[in-house]
PyMOL Python script that loads the backbone (N, CA, C, O; Angstrom):
from pymol import cmd

cmd.read_pdbstr("""\
ATOM      1  N   MET A   1      22.139   4.542  12.117  1.00  0.00           N
ATOM      2  CA  MET A   1      22.077   3.099  12.168  1.00  0.00           C
ATOM      3  C   MET A   1      20.619   2.636  12.223  1.00  0.00           C
ATOM      4  O   MET A   1      20.262   1.648  11.581  1.00  0.00           O
ATOM      5  N   GLU A   2      19.785   3.327  12.973  1.00  0.00           N
ATOM      6  CA  GLU A   2      18.376   2.940  13.098  1.00  0.00           C
ATOM      7  C   GLU A   2      17.689   2.915  11.739  1.00  0.00           C
ATOM      8  O   GLU A   2      16.907   2.008  11.453  1.00  0.00           O
ATOM      9  N   ASN A   3      17.979   3.910  10.901  1.00  0.00           N
ATOM     10  CA  ASN A   3      17.376   3.975   9.577  1.00  0.00           C
ATOM     11  C   ASN A   3      17.813   2.782   8.726  1.00  0.00           C
ATOM     12  O   ASN A   3      17.002   2.219   7.991  1.00  0.00           O
ATOM     13  N   LEU A   4      19.070   2.396   8.817  1.00  0.00           N
ATOM     14  CA  LEU A   4      19.555   1.231   8.073  1.00  0.00           C
ATOM     15  C   LEU A   4      18.825  -0.029   8.511  1.00  0.00           C
ATOM     16  O   LEU A   4      18.427  -0.839   7.675  1.00  0.00           O
ATOM     17  N   LEU A   5      18.651  -0.195   9.788  1.00  0.00           N
ATOM     18  CA  LEU A   5      18.025  -1.416  10.298  1.00  0.00           C
ATOM     19  C   LEU A   5      16.554  -1.529   9.910  1.00  0.00           C
ATOM     20  O   LEU A   5      15.993  -2.624   9.955  1.00  0.00           O
ATOM     21  N   SER A   6      15.924  -0.428   9.532  1.00  0.00           N
ATOM     22  CA  SER A   6      14.536  -0.506   9.080  1.00  0.00           C
ATOM     23  C   SER A   6      14.438  -1.242   7.747  1.00  0.00           C
ATOM     24  O   SER A   6      13.343  -1.641   7.350  1.00  0.00           O
ATOM     25  N   ARG A   7      15.546  -1.430   7.056  1.00  0.00           N
ATOM     26  CA  ARG A   7      15.580  -2.188   5.805  1.00  0.00           C
ATOM     27  C   ARG A   7      15.503  -3.699   6.066  1.00  0.00           C
ATOM     28  O   ARG A   7      15.193  -4.471   5.159  1.00  0.00           O
ATOM     29  N   ILE A   8      15.781  -4.110   7.290  1.00  0.00           N
ATOM     30  CA  ILE A   8      15.721  -5.529   7.647  1.00  0.00           C
ATOM     31  C   ILE A   8      14.340  -5.794   8.236  1.00  0.00           C
ATOM     32  O   ILE A   8      13.954  -5.199   9.243  1.00  0.00           O
ATOM     33  N   THR A   9      13.609  -6.690   7.597  1.00  0.00           N
ATOM     34  CA  THR A   9      12.246  -6.968   8.011  1.00  0.00           C
ATOM     35  C   THR A   9      12.077  -8.451   8.310  1.00  0.00           C
ATOM     36  O   THR A   9      12.843  -9.291   7.839  1.00  0.00           O
ATOM     37  N   SER A  10      11.071  -8.745   9.091  1.00  0.00           N
ATOM     38  CA  SER A  10      10.744 -10.131   9.410  1.00  0.00           C
ATOM     39  C   SER A  10       9.232 -10.272   9.356  1.00  0.00           C
ATOM     40  O   SER A  10       8.505  -9.649  10.130  1.00  0.00           O
ATOM     41  N   ASN A  11       8.775 -11.097   8.432  1.00  0.00           N
ATOM     42  CA  ASN A  11       7.351 -11.301   8.221  1.00  0.00           C
ATOM     43  C   ASN A  11       7.110 -12.804   8.160  1.00  0.00           C
ATOM     44  O   ASN A  11       7.705 -13.482   7.322  1.00  0.00           O
ATOM     45  N   PRO A  12       6.260 -13.338   9.018  1.00  0.00           N
ATOM     46  CA  PRO A  12       6.037 -14.787   9.024  1.00  0.00           C
ATOM     47  C   PRO A  12       5.567 -15.335   7.675  1.00  0.00           C
ATOM     48  O   PRO A  12       5.703 -16.530   7.413  1.00  0.00           O
ATOM     49  N   GLU A  13       5.025 -14.486   6.831  1.00  0.00           N
ATOM     50  CA  GLU A  13       4.533 -14.912   5.520  1.00  0.00           C
ATOM     51  C   GLU A  13       5.630 -14.914   4.453  1.00  0.00           C
ATOM     52  O   GLU A  13       5.431 -15.419   3.348  1.00  0.00           O
ATOM     53  N   ILE A  14       6.776 -14.353   4.790  1.00  0.00           N
ATOM     54  CA  ILE A  14       7.887 -14.276   3.833  1.00  0.00           C
ATOM     55  C   ILE A  14       9.071 -15.048   4.403  1.00  0.00           C
ATOM     56  O   ILE A  14       9.610 -14.695   5.452  1.00  0.00           O
ATOM     57  N   ARG A  15       9.466 -16.100   3.705  1.00  0.00           N
ATOM     58  CA  ARG A  15      10.611 -16.938   4.082  1.00  0.00           C
ATOM     59  C   ARG A  15      10.529 -17.402   5.536  1.00  0.00           C
ATOM     60  O   ARG A  15      11.534 -17.449   6.245  1.00  0.00           O
ATOM     61  N   ASN A  16       9.326 -17.739   5.960  1.00  0.00           N
ATOM     62  CA  ASN A  16       9.076 -18.252   7.314  1.00  0.00           C
ATOM     63  C   ASN A  16       9.561 -17.325   8.425  1.00  0.00           C
ATOM     64  O   ASN A  16       9.958 -17.788   9.494  1.00  0.00           O
ATOM     65  N   GLY A  17       9.528 -16.029   8.174  1.00  0.00           N
ATOM     66  CA  GLY A  17       9.896 -15.060   9.192  1.00  0.00           C
ATOM     67  C   GLY A  17      11.383 -14.790   9.328  1.00  0.00           C
ATOM     68  O   GLY A  17      11.803 -14.053  10.220  1.00  0.00           O
ATOM     69  N   ARG A  18      12.182 -15.381   8.452  1.00  0.00           N
ATOM     70  CA  ARG A  18      13.631 -15.103   8.511  1.00  0.00           C
ATOM     71  C   ARG A  18      13.870 -13.630   8.195  1.00  0.00           C
ATOM     72  O   ARG A  18      13.113 -13.038   7.426  1.00  0.00           O
ATOM     73  N   PRO A  19      14.903 -13.032   8.770  1.00  0.00           N
ATOM     74  CA  PRO A  19      15.203 -11.632   8.462  1.00  0.00           C
ATOM     75  C   PRO A  19      15.493 -11.471   6.967  1.00  0.00           C
ATOM     76  O   PRO A  19      16.358 -12.145   6.406  1.00  0.00           O
ATOM     77  N   CYS A  20      14.748 -10.563   6.343  1.00  0.00           N
ATOM     78  CA  CYS A  20      14.863 -10.314   4.903  1.00  0.00           C
ATOM     79  C   CYS A  20      15.169  -8.845   4.648  1.00  0.00           C
ATOM     80  O   CYS A  20      15.096  -8.006   5.546  1.00  0.00           O
ATOM     81  N   ILE A  21      15.509  -8.568   3.418  1.00  0.00           N
ATOM     82  CA  ILE A  21      15.784  -7.202   3.001  1.00  0.00           C
ATOM     83  C   ILE A  21      14.500  -6.602   2.439  1.00  0.00           C
ATOM     84  O   ILE A  21      13.959  -7.091   1.448  1.00  0.00           O
ATOM     85  N   ARG A  22      14.029  -5.563   3.067  1.00  0.00           N
ATOM     86  CA  ARG A  22      12.864  -4.787   2.634  1.00  0.00           C
ATOM     87  C   ARG A  22      11.671  -5.642   2.210  1.00  0.00           C
ATOM     88  O   ARG A  22      11.081  -5.400   1.157  1.00  0.00           O
ATOM     89  N   ASP A  23      11.323  -6.609   2.997  1.00  0.00           N
ATOM     90  CA  ASP A  23      10.169  -7.483   2.733  1.00  0.00           C
ATOM     91  C   ASP A  23      10.272  -8.245   1.417  1.00  0.00           C
ATOM     92  O   ASP A  23       9.273  -8.770   0.925  1.00  0.00           O
ATOM     93  N   MET A  24      11.466  -8.311   0.848  1.00  0.00           N
ATOM     94  CA  MET A  24      11.667  -9.129  -0.341  1.00  0.00           C
ATOM     95  C   MET A  24      11.982 -10.547   0.120  1.00  0.00           C
ATOM     96  O   MET A  24      12.169 -10.784   1.313  1.00  0.00           O
ATOM     97  N   ARG A  25      12.042 -11.462  -0.789  1.00  0.00           N
ATOM     98  CA  ARG A  25      12.337 -12.858  -0.456  1.00  0.00           C
ATOM     99  C   ARG A  25      13.851 -13.101  -0.453  1.00  0.00           C
ATOM    100  O   ARG A  25      14.296 -14.233  -0.647  1.00  0.00           O
ATOM    101  N   PHE A  26      14.623 -12.069  -0.239  1.00  0.00           N
ATOM    102  CA  PHE A  26      16.082 -12.149  -0.201  1.00  0.00           C
ATOM    103  C   PHE A  26      16.501 -11.991   1.257  1.00  0.00           C
ATOM    104  O   PHE A  26      16.332 -10.922   1.843  1.00  0.00           O
ATOM    105  N   THR A  27      17.049 -13.062   1.845  1.00  0.00           N
ATOM    106  CA  THR A  27      17.348 -13.028   3.279  1.00  0.00           C
ATOM    107  C   THR A  27      18.696 -12.383   3.576  1.00  0.00           C
ATOM    108  O   THR A  27      19.579 -12.297   2.722  1.00  0.00           O
ATOM    109  N   VAL A  28      18.814 -11.941   4.805  1.00  0.00           N
ATOM    110  CA  VAL A  28      20.082 -11.404   5.296  1.00  0.00           C
ATOM    111  C   VAL A  28      21.169 -12.479   5.161  1.00  0.00           C
ATOM    112  O   VAL A  28      22.295 -12.184   4.759  1.00  0.00           O
ATOM    113  N   THR A  29      20.826 -13.706   5.497  1.00  0.00           N
ATOM    114  CA  THR A  29      21.781 -14.810   5.408  1.00  0.00           C
ATOM    115  C   THR A  29      22.303 -14.978   3.991  1.00  0.00           C
ATOM    116  O   THR A  29      23.505 -15.157   3.791  1.00  0.00           O
ATOM    117  N   GLU A  30      21.417 -14.924   3.009  1.00  0.00           N
ATOM    118  CA  GLU A  30      21.844 -15.085   1.617  1.00  0.00           C
ATOM    119  C   GLU A  30      22.837 -14.004   1.215  1.00  0.00           C
ATOM    120  O   GLU A  30      23.833 -14.285   0.548  1.00  0.00           O
ATOM    121  N   LEU A  31      22.565 -12.773   1.621  1.00  0.00           N
ATOM    122  CA  LEU A  31      23.480 -11.690   1.266  1.00  0.00           C
ATOM    123  C   LEU A  31      24.825 -11.856   1.971  1.00  0.00           C
ATOM    124  O   LEU A  31      25.876 -11.657   1.364  1.00  0.00           O
ATOM    125  N   LEU A  32      24.789 -12.216   3.237  1.00  0.00           N
ATOM    126  CA  LEU A  32      26.040 -12.419   3.976  1.00  0.00           C
ATOM    127  C   LEU A  32      26.845 -13.576   3.387  1.00  0.00           C
ATOM    128  O   LEU A  32      28.074 -13.519   3.355  1.00  0.00           O
ATOM    129  N   GLU A  33      26.168 -14.619   2.923  1.00  0.00           N
ATOM    130  CA  GLU A  33      26.864 -15.735   2.285  1.00  0.00           C
ATOM    131  C   GLU A  33      27.547 -15.302   0.986  1.00  0.00           C
ATOM    132  O   GLU A  33      28.641 -15.773   0.676  1.00  0.00           O
ATOM    133  N   LEU A  34      26.914 -14.415   0.233  1.00  0.00           N
ATOM    134  CA  LEU A  34      27.538 -13.900  -0.991  1.00  0.00           C
ATOM    135  C   LEU A  34      28.816 -13.140  -0.650  1.00  0.00           C
ATOM    136  O   LEU A  34      29.846 -13.322  -1.298  1.00  0.00           O
ATOM    137  N   LEU A  35      28.741 -12.288   0.372  1.00  0.00           N
ATOM    138  CA  LEU A  35      29.927 -11.540   0.798  1.00  0.00           C
ATOM    139  C   LEU A  35      31.014 -12.489   1.302  1.00  0.00           C
ATOM    140  O   LEU A  35      32.191 -12.315   0.987  1.00  0.00           O
ATOM    141  N   ALA A  36      30.617 -13.490   2.083  1.00  0.00           N
ATOM    142  CA  ALA A  36      31.586 -14.442   2.632  1.00  0.00           C
ATOM    143  C   ALA A  36      32.240 -15.270   1.531  1.00  0.00           C
ATOM    144  O   ALA A  36      33.373 -15.725   1.686  1.00  0.00           O
ATOM    145  N   SER A  37      31.533 -15.466   0.422  1.00  0.00           N
ATOM    146  CA  SER A  37      32.099 -16.251  -0.682  1.00  0.00           C
ATOM    147  C   SER A  37      33.130 -15.463  -1.477  1.00  0.00           C
ATOM    148  O   SER A  37      33.835 -16.016  -2.321  1.00  0.00           O
ATOM    149  N   GLY A  38      33.210 -14.161  -1.198  1.00  0.00           N
ATOM    150  CA  GLY A  38      34.210 -13.344  -1.879  1.00  0.00           C
ATOM    151  C   GLY A  38      33.652 -12.356  -2.885  1.00  0.00           C
ATOM    152  O   GLY A  38      34.406 -11.587  -3.480  1.00  0.00           O
ATOM    153  N   MET A  39      32.347 -12.364  -3.081  1.00  0.00           N
ATOM    154  CA  MET A  39      31.760 -11.388  -4.008  1.00  0.00           C
ATOM    155  C   MET A  39      31.917  -9.988  -3.431  1.00  0.00           C
ATOM    156  O   MET A  39      31.793  -9.780  -2.224  1.00  0.00           O
ATOM    157  N   THR A  40      32.186  -9.048  -4.299  1.00  0.00           N
ATOM    158  CA  THR A  40      32.275  -7.657  -3.864  1.00  0.00           C
ATOM    159  C   THR A  40      30.878  -7.054  -3.849  1.00  0.00           C
ATOM    160  O   THR A  40      29.941  -7.605  -4.428  1.00  0.00           O
ATOM    161  N   GLU A  41      30.755  -5.918  -3.180  1.00  0.00           N
ATOM    162  CA  GLU A  41      29.466  -5.224  -3.168  1.00  0.00           C
ATOM    163  C   GLU A  41      29.035  -4.881  -4.587  1.00  0.00           C
ATOM    164  O   GLU A  41      27.859  -5.001  -4.928  1.00  0.00           O
ATOM    165  N   GLN A  42      29.986  -4.455  -5.415  1.00  0.00           N
ATOM    166  CA  GLN A  42      29.667  -4.083  -6.789  1.00  0.00           C
ATOM    167  C   GLN A  42      29.159  -5.289  -7.581  1.00  0.00           C
ATOM    168  O   GLN A  42      28.232  -5.157  -8.379  1.00  0.00           O
ATOM    169  N   GLU A  43      29.755  -6.455  -7.368  1.00  0.00           N
ATOM    170  CA  GLU A  43      29.304  -7.666  -8.058  1.00  0.00           C
ATOM    171  C   GLU A  43      27.898  -8.058  -7.616  1.00  0.00           C
ATOM    172  O   GLU A  43      27.070  -8.453  -8.436  1.00  0.00           O
ATOM    173  N   ILE A  44      27.637  -7.946  -6.328  1.00  0.00           N
ATOM    174  CA  ILE A  44      26.309  -8.284  -5.810  1.00  0.00           C
ATOM    175  C   ILE A  44      25.266  -7.340  -6.397  1.00  0.00           C
ATOM    176  O   ILE A  44      24.204  -7.778  -6.841  1.00  0.00           O
ATOM    177  N   LEU A  45      25.569  -6.058  -6.399  1.00  0.00           N
ATOM    178  CA  LEU A  45      24.615  -5.077  -6.925  1.00  0.00           C
ATOM    179  C   LEU A  45      24.384  -5.270  -8.422  1.00  0.00           C
ATOM    180  O   LEU A  45      23.282  -5.022  -8.913  1.00  0.00           O
ATOM    181  N   ALA A  46      25.400  -5.705  -9.145  1.00  0.00           N
ATOM    182  CA  ALA A  46      25.241  -5.968 -10.579  1.00  0.00           C
ATOM    183  C   ALA A  46      24.395  -7.212 -10.821  1.00  0.00           C
ATOM    184  O   ALA A  46      23.574  -7.236 -11.739  1.00  0.00           O
ATOM    185  N   ASP A  47      24.589  -8.242 -10.006  1.00  0.00           N
ATOM    186  CA  ASP A  47      23.848  -9.496 -10.170  1.00  0.00           C
ATOM    187  C   ASP A  47      22.418  -9.415  -9.641  1.00  0.00           C
ATOM    188  O   ASP A  47      21.540 -10.141 -10.107  1.00  0.00           O
ATOM    189  N   TYR A  48      22.187  -8.549  -8.684  1.00  0.00           N
ATOM    190  CA  TYR A  48      20.868  -8.409  -8.059  1.00  0.00           C
ATOM    191  C   TYR A  48      20.469  -6.927  -8.105  1.00  0.00           C
ATOM    192  O   TYR A  48      20.580  -6.223  -7.102  1.00  0.00           O
ATOM    193  N   PRO A  49      20.008  -6.460  -9.262  1.00  0.00           N
ATOM    194  CA  PRO A  49      19.753  -5.021  -9.452  1.00  0.00           C
ATOM    195  C   PRO A  49      18.679  -4.431  -8.545  1.00  0.00           C
ATOM    196  O   PRO A  49      18.590  -3.211  -8.414  1.00  0.00           O
ATOM    197  N   TYR A  50      17.871  -5.268  -7.922  1.00  0.00           N
ATOM    198  CA  TYR A  50      16.841  -4.767  -7.011  1.00  0.00           C
ATOM    199  C   TYR A  50      17.414  -4.454  -5.631  1.00  0.00           C
ATOM    200  O   TYR A  50      16.730  -3.859  -4.798  1.00  0.00           O
ATOM    201  N   LEU A  51      18.657  -4.846  -5.382  1.00  0.00           N
ATOM    202  CA  LEU A  51      19.311  -4.507  -4.115  1.00  0.00           C
ATOM    203  C   LEU A  51      19.978  -3.147  -4.234  1.00  0.00           C
ATOM    204  O   LEU A  51      20.329  -2.697  -5.325  1.00  0.00           O
ATOM    205  N   GLU A  52      20.143  -2.509  -3.093  1.00  0.00           N
ATOM    206  CA  GLU A  52      20.806  -1.204  -3.029  1.00  0.00           C
ATOM    207  C   GLU A  52      21.988  -1.296  -2.077  1.00  0.00           C
ATOM    208  O   GLU A  52      22.048  -2.176  -1.218  1.00  0.00           O
ATOM    209  N   GLU A  53      22.921  -0.379  -2.243  1.00  0.00           N
ATOM    210  CA  GLU A  53      24.108  -0.370  -1.384  1.00  0.00           C
ATOM    211  C   GLU A  53      23.715  -0.316   0.092  1.00  0.00           C
ATOM    212  O   GLU A  53      24.345  -0.962   0.930  1.00  0.00           O
ATOM    213  N   ALA A  54      22.684   0.448   0.404  1.00  0.00           N
ATOM    214  CA  ALA A  54      22.234   0.555   1.800  1.00  0.00           C
ATOM    215  C   ALA A  54      21.722  -0.784   2.334  1.00  0.00           C
ATOM    216  O   ALA A  54      21.783  -1.030   3.539  1.00  0.00           O
ATOM    217  N   ASP A  55      21.219  -1.651   1.451  1.00  0.00           N
ATOM    218  CA  ASP A  55      20.773  -2.981   1.881  1.00  0.00           C
ATOM    219  C   ASP A  55      21.953  -3.797   2.383  1.00  0.00           C
ATOM    220  O   ASP A  55      21.848  -4.506   3.384  1.00  0.00           O
ATOM    221  N   ILE A  56      23.066  -3.695   1.689  1.00  0.00           N
ATOM    222  CA  ILE A  56      24.276  -4.421   2.104  1.00  0.00           C
ATOM    223  C   ILE A  56      24.761  -3.896   3.445  1.00  0.00           C
ATOM    224  O   ILE A  56      25.105  -4.677   4.333  1.00  0.00           O
ATOM    225  N   GLN A  57      24.791  -2.589   3.593  1.00  0.00           N
ATOM    226  CA  GLN A  57      25.216  -1.998   4.859  1.00  0.00           C
ATOM    227  C   GLN A  57      24.275  -2.385   5.988  1.00  0.00           C
ATOM    228  O   GLN A  57      24.715  -2.624   7.113  1.00  0.00           O
ATOM    229  N   ALA A  58      22.984  -2.448   5.692  1.00  0.00           N
ATOM    230  CA  ALA A  58      22.001  -2.849   6.711  1.00  0.00           C
ATOM    231  C   ALA A  58      22.247  -4.280   7.165  1.00  0.00           C
ATOM    232  O   ALA A  58      22.164  -4.581   8.356  1.00  0.00           O
ATOM    233  N   CYS A  59      22.550  -5.160   6.221  1.00  0.00           N
ATOM    234  CA  CYS A  59      22.822  -6.565   6.575  1.00  0.00           C
ATOM    235  C   CYS A  59      24.073  -6.683   7.430  1.00  0.00           C
ATOM    236  O   CYS A  59      24.100  -7.455   8.389  1.00  0.00           O
ATOM    237  N   LEU A  60      25.093  -5.935   7.096  1.00  0.00           N
ATOM    238  CA  LEU A  60      26.326  -5.973   7.889  1.00  0.00           C
ATOM    239  C   LEU A  60      26.090  -5.405   9.291  1.00  0.00           C
ATOM    240  O   LEU A  60      26.612  -5.930  10.274  1.00  0.00           O
ATOM    241  N   THR A  61      25.311  -4.345   9.378  1.00  0.00           N
ATOM    242  CA  THR A  61      24.979  -3.762  10.676  1.00  0.00           C
ATOM    243  C   THR A  61      24.168  -4.746  11.509  1.00  0.00           C
ATOM    244  O   THR A  61      24.422  -4.912  12.702  1.00  0.00           O
ATOM    245  N   TYR A  62      23.200  -5.394  10.885  1.00  0.00           N
ATOM    246  CA  TYR A  62      22.370  -6.390  11.560  1.00  0.00           C
ATOM    247  C   TYR A  62      23.240  -7.543  12.068  1.00  0.00           C
ATOM    248  O   TYR A  62      23.086  -7.985  13.207  1.00  0.00           O
ATOM    249  N   ALA A  63      24.147  -8.023  11.227  1.00  0.00           N
ATOM    250  CA  ALA A  63      25.033  -9.124  11.625  1.00  0.00           C
ATOM    251  C   ALA A  63      25.921  -8.706  12.792  1.00  0.00           C
ATOM    252  O   ALA A  63      26.167  -9.500  13.699  1.00  0.00           O
ATOM    253  N   ALA A  64      26.400  -7.474  12.776  1.00  0.00           N
ATOM    254  CA  ALA A  64      27.234  -6.990  13.872  1.00  0.00           C
ATOM    255  C   ALA A  64      26.453  -6.961  15.174  1.00  0.00           C
ATOM    256  O   ALA A  64      26.982  -7.325  16.224  1.00  0.00           O
ATOM    257  N   LEU A  65      25.207  -6.533  15.116  1.00  0.00           N
ATOM    258  CA  LEU A  65      24.376  -6.503  16.328  1.00  0.00           C
ATOM    259  C   LEU A  65      24.100  -7.914  16.832  1.00  0.00           C
ATOM    260  O   LEU A  65      24.149  -8.159  18.037  1.00  0.00           O
ATOM    261  N   ILE A  66      23.814  -8.839  15.930  1.00  0.00           N
ATOM    262  CA  ILE A  66      23.551 -10.222  16.321  1.00  0.00           C
ATOM    263  C   ILE A  66      24.791 -10.853  16.960  1.00  0.00           C
ATOM    264  O   ILE A  66      24.680 -11.639  17.901  1.00  0.00           O
ATOM    265  N   SER A  67      25.950 -10.506  16.450  1.00  0.00           N
ATOM    266  CA  SER A  67      27.188 -11.113  16.968  1.00  0.00           C
ATOM    267  C   SER A  67      27.523 -10.638  18.384  1.00  0.00           C
ATOM    268  O   SER A  67      28.385 -11.220  19.041  1.00  0.00           O
ATOM    269  N   LYS A  68      26.859  -9.602  18.850  1.00  0.00           N
ATOM    270  CA  LYS A  68      27.098  -9.105  20.212  1.00  0.00           C
ATOM    271  C   LYS A  68      26.379  -9.951  21.263  1.00  0.00           C
ATOM    272  O   LYS A  68      26.500  -9.700  22.462  1.00  0.00           O
ATOM    273  N   THR A  69      25.632 -10.950  20.805  1.00  0.00           N
ATOM    274  CA  THR A  69      24.920 -11.825  21.734  1.00  0.00           C
ATOM    275  C   THR A  69      25.911 -12.472  22.687  1.00  0.00           C
ATOM    276  O   THR A  69      26.923 -13.023  22.253  1.00  0.00           O
ATOM    277  N   LYS A  70      25.633 -12.411  23.959  1.00  0.00           N
ATOM    278  CA  LYS A  70      26.550 -12.966  24.958  1.00  0.00           C
ATOM    279  C   LYS A  70      26.471 -14.484  25.009  1.00  0.00           C
ATOM    280  O   LYS A  70      27.469 -15.164  25.251  1.00  0.00           O
ATOM    281  N   ARG A  71      25.278 -15.002  24.780  1.00  0.00           N
ATOM    282  CA  ARG A  71      25.101 -16.443  24.907  1.00  0.00           C
ATOM    283  C   ARG A  71      23.963 -16.891  24.003  1.00  0.00           C
ATOM    284  O   ARG A  71      22.910 -16.256  23.951  1.00  0.00           O
ATOM    285  N   ILE A  72      24.179 -17.965  23.309  1.00  0.00           N
ATOM    286  CA  ILE A  72      23.147 -18.514  22.448  1.00  0.00           C
ATOM    287  C   ILE A  72      22.626 -19.790  23.094  1.00  0.00           C
ATOM    288  O   ILE A  72      23.396 -20.699  23.405  1.00  0.00           O
ATOM    289  N   ILE A  73      21.327 -19.850  23.290  1.00  0.00           N
ATOM    290  CA  ILE A  73      20.699 -21.024  23.899  1.00  0.00           C
ATOM    291  C   ILE A  73      20.018 -21.807  22.780  1.00  0.00           C
ATOM    292  O   ILE A  73      19.124 -21.283  22.116  1.00  0.00           O
ATOM    293  N   PRO A  74      20.431 -23.060  22.564  1.00  0.00           N
ATOM    294  CA  PRO A  74      19.799 -23.866  21.519  1.00  0.00           C
ATOM    295  C   PRO A  74      18.314 -24.046  21.777  1.00  0.00           C
ATOM    296  O   PRO A  74      17.893 -24.237  22.918  1.00  0.00           O
ATOM    297  N   ILE A  75      17.529 -23.986  20.724  1.00  0.00           N
ATOM    298  CA  ILE A  75      16.082 -24.166  20.844  1.00  0.00           C
ATOM    299  C   ILE A  75      15.719 -25.624  20.970  1.00  0.00           C
ATOM    300  O   ILE A  75      14.840 -25.985  21.752  1.00  0.00           O
ATOM    301  N   ALA A  76      16.389 -26.467  20.207  1.00  0.00           N
ATOM    302  CA  ALA A  76      16.038 -27.897  20.188  1.00  0.00           C
ATOM    303  C   ALA A  76      16.676 -28.668  21.315  1.00  0.00           C
ATOM    304  O   ALA A  76      16.473 -29.877  21.428  1.00  0.00           O
TER     305      ALA A  76
END
""", "prot")
cmd.dss("prot")
cmd.show_as("cartoon", "prot")
cmd.util.cbc("prot")
cmd.orient("prot")
């Protein structure tokens, strides 16, 4: 799991520090939205050839870890 999570990066210079896939301008949120819309992994990989299957698994693993948060405190 640790190796998968190394694919998720956060750089203030890329997409304002949002979690991205391998320092690309493709965010974890964007990939999760594609999956939530009903696209299959195969469709995503065909439409975005620079993504890899492990990137999808990394995003799902990251989302699972985030969902374990006990309490979310609003910033604003």
